[in-house]
C-alpha positions in Angstrom: -6.7 5.4 -11.5 -6.5 8.1 -14.2 -8.9 10.8 -13.3 -9.6 14.4 -14.2 -10.8 15.1 -10.6 -8.7 17.2 -8.4 -9.9 15.8 -5.0 -9.5 12.3 -3.6 -10.5 10.6 -0.4 -9.4 7.2 0.7 -11.1 5.2 3.5 -8.8 2.5 4.6 -8.6 -0.3 7.2 -6.5 -3.4 7.5 -8.9 -5.3 5.0 -9.7 -2.8 2.2 -9.3 0.6 0.8 -12.1 2.5 -0.9 -10.7 5.3 -3.1 -12.9 8.1 -4.5 -11.8 10.7 -7.0 -14.5 13.3 -7.0 -15.8 16.7 -7.8 -19.1 18.4 -6.7 -21.2 16.4 -9.0 -19.7 12.9 -9.5 -17.3 10.4 -8.0 -15.2 7.5 -9.3 -14.7 4.6 -7.0 -11.9 2.0 -6.7 -11.8 -0.8 -4.1 -8.5 -2.4 -3.1 -8.1 -5.5 -0.9 -5.2 -6.4 1.4 -3.3 -9.6 0.6 -3.8 -10.9 4.2 -7.1 -9.2 5.1 -8.5 -12.1 7.1 -5.4 -13.0 9.1 -5.3 -11.5 12.6 -2.3 -12.2 14.8 -2.4 -11.4 18.5 0.2 -13.0 20.7 -0.1 -12.7 24.4 3.4 -13.8 25.2 5.5 -12.0 22.6 7.3 -8.7 22.4 5.8 -5.9 20.5 2.2 -5.2 19.7 1.3 -8.7 18.5 -0.1 -7.3 15.3 1.1 -8.3 11.8 3.2 -5.7 10.0 1.4 -3.6 7.5 0.9 -5.1 4.0 3.5 -3.2 1.9 1.8 -4.3 -1.4 -1.6 -3.0 -0.1 -0.1 0.3 0.9 1.7 0.7 -2.5 -1.5 0.0 -4.4 -3.4 2.5 -2.2 -0.6 5.1 -2.7 -0.7 4.6 -6.5 -4.5 4.9 -6.5 -4.4 8.4 -5.1 -1.1 9.5 -6.7 -2.7 11.6 -9.5 -5.0 13.6 -7.1 -4.3 17.3 -6.4 -5.3 16.9 -2.7 -6.1 13.9 -0.6 -8.0 13.2 2.6 -7.2 9.9 4.3 -9.9 8.5 6.7 -10.6 5.2 8.4 -10.8 3.4 11.7 -7.8 2.1 13.7 -4.2 2.8 12.8 -4.0 1.7 9.2 -4.7 5.2 8.0 -1.7 6.4 9.9 0.4 3.5 8.5 -0.6 4.6 5.0 0.3 8.2 5.7 3.8 7.1 7.0 4.3 4.8 4.1 3.5 7.6 1.7 5.9 10.0 3.5 8.7 7.5 3.1 8.0 6.4 -0.5 6.5 9.5 -2.2 7.2 12.8 -0.4 5.5 14.8 -3.2 2.3 12.9 -2.6 2.7 13.3 1.2 2.6 17.1 0.6 -0.8 16.7 -1.1 -2.4 15.0 2.0 -4.7 17.5 3.6 -5.5 15.5 6.7 -5.8 12.0 8.3 -9.0 11.6 10.1 -11.0 9.0 12.1 -14.0 7.5 10.4 -15.5 4.3 11.6 -17.4 2.4 8.9 -19.4 5.0 6.8 -21.2 4.1 3.6 -19.6 5.2 0.3 -22.0 8.2 0.0 -21.1 9.3 3.5 -17.4 9.1 2.7 -17.8 11.3 -0.4 -20.1 13.7 1.4 -17.7 14.1 4.3 -14.8 14.7 1.9 -16.8 17.2 -0.2 -17.7 19.1 3.0 -14.1 19.0 4.2 -12.7 20.4 1.0 -15.5 23.0 0.5 -13.9 25.4 2.9 -10.3 24.5 1.9 -11.1 25.1 -1.8 -11.9 28.7 -1.1 -8.3 29.4 -0.1 -6.4 26.8 -2.1 -5.9 26.9 -5.9 -6.8 23.7 -7.7 -3.7 23.0 -9.7 -1.8 19.8 -9.9 
């Protein structure tokens, strides 16, 4: 996503990612879908968690969707948000430095996601210069 907006928020779960590049007055939205969003694996007699490994293509697409932001907030339910954060740390350390926080967020509406991110960055913007 090529955007002139400094801020981005990504809401992510194992099925989809909703990416918003925004400023105080407008927001651009991009939706990404996981390759295997409907497959759930839960084994009762196997080693490990029983969950499928993260979708690397999905994480790469999500990472690329926020790569041009000046600062990013990652939100979502479950552990996928942390998986994305770890993936970014390994594959794009410069972008990892732009991640302001990783927070829990159940299943908010798109306007709620953007409103939360605007509120989050409102205080931070007072002390952080907006340069890419």
